[in-house]
C-alpha positions in Angstrom: 27.0 80.7 3.8 25.4 77.7 2.2 24.2 74.2 3.2 25.7 70.9 2.2 22.9 69.0 0.4 24.8 65.9 -0.7 27.9 64.0 0.2 29.7 61.9 -2.4 32.7 59.6 -2.1 35.8 59.2 -4.3 35.8 58.5 -8.1 32.3 59.9 -8.9 32.2 59.7 -12.6 30.5 61.8 -15.2 28.1 58.8 -15.6 27.0 59.2 -12.0 26.5 62.9 -12.5 24.8 62.7 -15.9 24.0 59.1 -17.0 24.9 58.1 -20.5 21.4 57.0 -21.3 20.4 60.7 -21.4 23.1 61.7 -24.0 20.4 62.3 -26.6 19.6 65.4 -24.5 22.6 67.7 -24.6 21.2 71.2 -24.6 22.4 73.1 -21.5 18.9 74.2 -20.6 17.6 70.6 -20.7 20.5 68.7 -19.0 19.8 69.8 -15.4 16.7 67.6 -15.1 19.0 64.5 -15.3 21.7 65.6 -12.8 22.3 62.6 -10.5 19.3 60.9 -12.1 20.0 57.7 -10.1 20.3 59.4 -6.7 17.7 60.8 -4.3 19.2 64.2 -4.9 17.6 64.3 -8.4 14.1 64.2 -7.0 14.9 67.0 -4.5 16.3 69.1 -7.3 13.3 68.6 -9.5 10.9 69.4 -6.6 12.7 72.7 -5.9 13.9 71.6 -2.5 17.6 72.5 -3.2 18.3 76.3 -3.4 20.9 77.8 -5.8 24.4 77.9 -4.4 23.8 74.7 -2.3 26.9 72.6 -1.9 27.9 69.1 -3.0 30.9 67.7 -1.1 32.9 65.0 -2.8 36.1 63.0 -2.3 39.0 62.4 -4.7 38.8 62.5 -8.5 35.3 64.0 -8.9 34.1 64.0 -12.5 36.3 61.1 -13.7 35.3 59.0 -16.7 34.2 60.4 -20.0 34.7 64.0 -21.2 31.0 64.7 -21.5 30.4 68.4 -20.7 26.8 67.6 -20.0 27.8 66.5 -16.5 29.0 70.0 -15.9 26.0 71.8 -17.5 23.6 69.6 -15.5 25.2 70.9 -12.2 25.6 74.4 -13.5 21.9 74.5 -14.4 21.0 74.1 -10.7 23.7 76.6 -9.7 25.3 74.1 -7.4 28.8 74.5 -5.9 31.1 71.5 -5.8 33.7 71.2 -3.1 35.9 68.2 -3.7 39.2 66.8 -2.5 40.3 66.7 -6.1 38.8 66.9 -9.6 39.4 64.9 -12.7 41.4 67.0 -15.2 38.9 67.1 -18.1 35.9 67.7 -15.8 37.8 70.5 -14.1 38.5 72.2 -17.5 34.9 71.7 -18.6 33.7 73.3 -15.4 35.9 76.3 -15.9 34.7 76.6 -19.5 31.1 76.5 -18.4 31.5 78.6 -15.3 30.6 76.0 -12.6 31.8 77.1 -9.2 34.5 74.6 -7.9 36.4 74.5 -4.7 39.4 72.2 -4.2 39.7 71.3 -0.6 41.8 68.2 0.1 41.0 67.9 3.8 37.3 68.8 3.7 35.1 67.2 6.4 31.4 67.8 6.2 28.0 66.1 6.5 24.7 66.7 4.9 23.0 69.7 6.5 26.3 71.4 7.6 26.5 75.1 7.0 29.7 76.1 5.1 31.3 79.4 4.3 33.7 79.5 1.4 36.5 82.1 1.1 39.4 82.4 -1.2 41.7 80.7 1.3 39.5 78.2 3.2 36.2 76.5 3.8 34.7 77.1 7.2 32.4 74.4 8.5 30.3 76.6 10.7 28.3 73.6 12.0 31.4 71.8 13.2 33.6 74.8 14.0 36.4 73.7 11.7 38.5 75.3 9.0 39.9 73.6 5.9 42.5 75.2 3.5 41.6 75.3 -0.2 43.9 74.9 -3.2 43.6 78.2 -5.1 42.4 78.0 -8.7 44.8 79.8 -11.0 43.7 83.5 -11.5 43.0 83.2 -15.2 40.7 80.2 -14.7 39.0 81.8 -11.7 38.3 84.9 -13.9 36.6 82.6 -16.4 34.5 81.0 -13.8 33.5 84.3 -12.3 32.5 85.6 -15.7 30.1 82.7 -16.1 32.3 80.6 -18.4 34.6 80.9 -21.4 32.0 82.4 -23.8 30.9 85.1 -21.3 34.5 85.8 -20.4 35.5 86.2 -24.0 32.5 88.4 -24.7 33.4 90.7 -21.7 37.0 91.0 -22.9 36.0 91.8 -26.5 33.5 94.4 -25.3 36.1 96.0 -23.0 38.6 96.2 -25.9 36.0 98.1 -28.1 35.5 100.8 -25.5 37.6 104.0 -26.2 
């Protein structure tokens, strides 16, 4: 169970998530400080008011725009979960590669402060007493996310192959 800390609409671009003016800072351990830099959420993150596994809820086409993976690493650095009606294709693949937890939920209804429980098949809005089906992420991609990203997944596979 986790709390919704921010509600976003449709077509939230990578520039909203990680503004281009910070592109000189690209190291994954430095990008989180600029997550949603132009939104009140940034101040809450920096002040430690948002616990890990907190949820962002967004509309359609979350992560559209440029292919900058810094938008994903900025969110991953705070260990946020993104539930959206849909994701932009490149953002989605970058999120899989970096191990950001994503949930595709086309009918999601939530407000800031709502308590949500996410299962393989649905999102339960405990505050509203409603259930919303999720679109499953393909098993191979889900395995990469659960491993912590493509590098961690590959490392696990290589180590498993070495064992007699």
